[in-house]
C-alpha positions as a printed NumPy array, in Angstrom:
array([[ -6.964, 144.936, 215.44 ],
       [ -4.582, 147.855, 215.81 ],
       [ -5.932, 150.654, 217.953],
       [ -6.296, 154.148, 216.578],
       [ -4.022, 155.785, 219.178],
       [ -0.787, 154.759, 217.456],
       [  1.02 , 157.981, 216.606],
       [  3.289, 156.737, 213.812],
       [  0.644, 155.223, 211.558],
       [ -2.339, 156.481, 209.647],
       [ -5.413, 155.073, 207.987],
       [ -5.449, 156.106, 204.311],
       [ -8.144, 158.692, 203.681],
       [ -8.266, 158.346, 199.889],
       [ -9.189, 155.23 , 197.955],
       [ -9.475, 154.523, 194.27 ],
       [-10.906, 151.383, 192.768],
       [ -9.519, 150.588, 189.33 ],
       [-11.57 , 148.44 , 186.94 ],
       [-10.247, 146.754, 183.818],
       [ -8.103, 143.755, 183.065],
       [ -8.262, 141.144, 180.353],
       [-10.466, 138.108, 179.796],
       [ -7.921, 135.48 , 180.854],
       [-10.156, 132.711, 182.245],
       [-13.143, 130.807, 180.853],
       [-15.606, 132.321, 183.326],
       [-14.783, 135.877, 182.273],
       [-17.14 , 135.413, 179.326],
       [-19.921, 135.955, 181.887],
       [-18.502, 139.33 , 182.951],
       [-19.126, 142.698, 181.32 ],
       [-16.438, 143.651, 178.813],
       [-13.856, 145.952, 180.376],
       [-14.816, 144.858, 183.904],
       [-12.875, 141.636, 184.295],
       [-10.866, 142.682, 187.337],
       [-10.688, 145.306, 190.039],
       [ -7.953, 146.447, 192.377],
       [ -7.643, 148.91 , 195.208],
       [ -5.393, 151.947, 195.584],
       [ -5.155, 153.449, 199.077],
       [ -3.18 , 156.535, 199.996],
       [ -2.926, 160.123, 201.065],
       [ -2.242, 161.967, 197.799],
       [  1.423, 161.151, 197.255],
       [  2.042, 157.785, 198.976],
       [ -0.026, 154.891, 197.615],
       [ -0.583, 151.246, 198.482],
       [ -1.871, 149.157, 195.596],
       [ -3.667, 145.957, 196.596],
       [ -4.104, 143.755, 193.546],
       [ -5.805, 140.422, 194.356],
       [ -5.246, 137.946, 191.524],
       [ -6.006, 134.221, 191.319],
       [ -2.884, 132.825, 192.949],
       [ -1.758, 135.663, 195.252],
       [ -2.447, 139.23 , 196.321],
       [  0.114, 141.679, 195.055],
       [  0.967, 144.641, 197.281],
       [  2.852, 147.551, 195.715],
       [  3.959, 150.824, 197.295],
       [  4.163, 153.831, 194.967],
       [  5.131, 157.46 , 195.533],
       [  3.536, 159.733, 192.958],
       [  0.991, 162.501, 192.692],
       [ -0.209, 161.144, 189.317],
       [ -1.872, 157.906, 190.447],
       [ -5.138, 158.58 , 188.575],
       [ -3.375, 159.39 , 185.321],
       [ -1.102, 156.35 , 185.555],
       [ -4.019, 153.922, 185.817],
       [ -6.101, 155.749, 183.21 ],
       [ -3.145, 155.557, 180.789],
       [ -3.145, 151.774, 181.355],
       [ -6.823, 151.644, 180.331],
       [ -8.454, 151.327, 183.753],
       [-11.675, 153.053, 184.768],
       [-11.087, 154.754, 188.12 ],
       [-13.572, 155.632, 190.858],
       [-12.538, 157.697, 193.846],
       [-14.125, 156.693, 197.134],
       [-13.425, 156.716, 200.841],
       [-12.556, 153.709, 202.987],
       [-14.824, 153.229, 205.991],
       [-14.883, 150.978, 209.005],
       [-18.275, 149.22 , 209.067],
       [-20.395, 149.893, 212.146],
       [-21.057, 146.231, 212.851],
       [-19.531, 142.951, 211.854],
       [-21.459, 140.654, 209.56 ],
       [-20.329, 137.114, 208.944],
       [-19.293, 136.611, 205.362],
       [-18.845, 133.285, 203.656],
       [-18.091, 134.258, 200.066],
       [-15.334, 133.229, 197.655],
       [-12.039, 135.092, 197.77 ],
       [-12.195, 137.286, 194.673],
       [-10.886, 140.68 , 193.681],
       [-14.346, 142.133, 194.335],
       [-14.595, 140.627, 197.82 ],
       [-11.119, 141.868, 198.721],
       [-11.884, 145.425, 197.608],
       [-15.235, 145.397, 199.432],
       [-13.588, 144.305, 202.682],
       [-10.872, 146.96 , 202.492],
       [-13.503, 149.641, 201.856],
       [-15.904, 148.37 , 204.534],
       [-18.656, 147.552, 202.037],
       [-21.081, 144.964, 203.374],
       [-23.17 , 144.197, 200.315],
       [-23.456, 140.425, 199.837],
       [-25.157, 140.652, 196.433],
       [-22.198, 142.412, 194.8  ],
       [-20.181, 139.654, 193.123],
       [-18.751, 141.132, 189.906],
       [-16.48 , 144.087, 189.173],
       [-19.26 , 145.764, 187.191],
       [-21.726, 145.455, 190.091],
       [-19.124, 147.018, 192.383],
       [-18.551, 149.791, 189.829],
       [-22.295, 150.57 , 189.768],
       [-22.511, 150.523, 193.564],
       [-19.588, 152.935, 193.907],
       [-21.03 , 155.257, 191.25 ],
       [-24.332, 155.468, 193.148],
       [-22.527, 155.983, 196.446],
       [-20.347, 158.709, 194.908],
       [-23.371, 160.461, 193.405],
       [-25.059, 160.524, 196.822],
       [-21.931, 161.984, 198.412],
       [-21.559, 164.648, 195.713],
       [-25.267, 165.61 , 195.855],
       [-25.087, 166.449, 199.557]])
């Protein structure tokens, strides 16, 4: 793990999770409509790293824009703003490599019962509500 005293790097302080996608596989019939896929957008307001885990590879795209929310909303995605965190302790995880699991690990979410994009969406909505209520 890279230590935090490196002066030329930074840990992104803004994260968006984008939910959407199309029903492209047989098992997507078990998922809630409009929540077939999720991807992660990390950045600082103008420089963004898009991590898009799909079946056969994980796409990594670097974008410079101050319109990241609008761009994904125009493409039909539902967007939730959140904050990446480093979990306080390590828990062993033996779960399939999915878009949901990838996003959870980047955000430091240790919730083993979250398996689908819609469950992750609900979790992030509750977490966001708690943050905004404080």
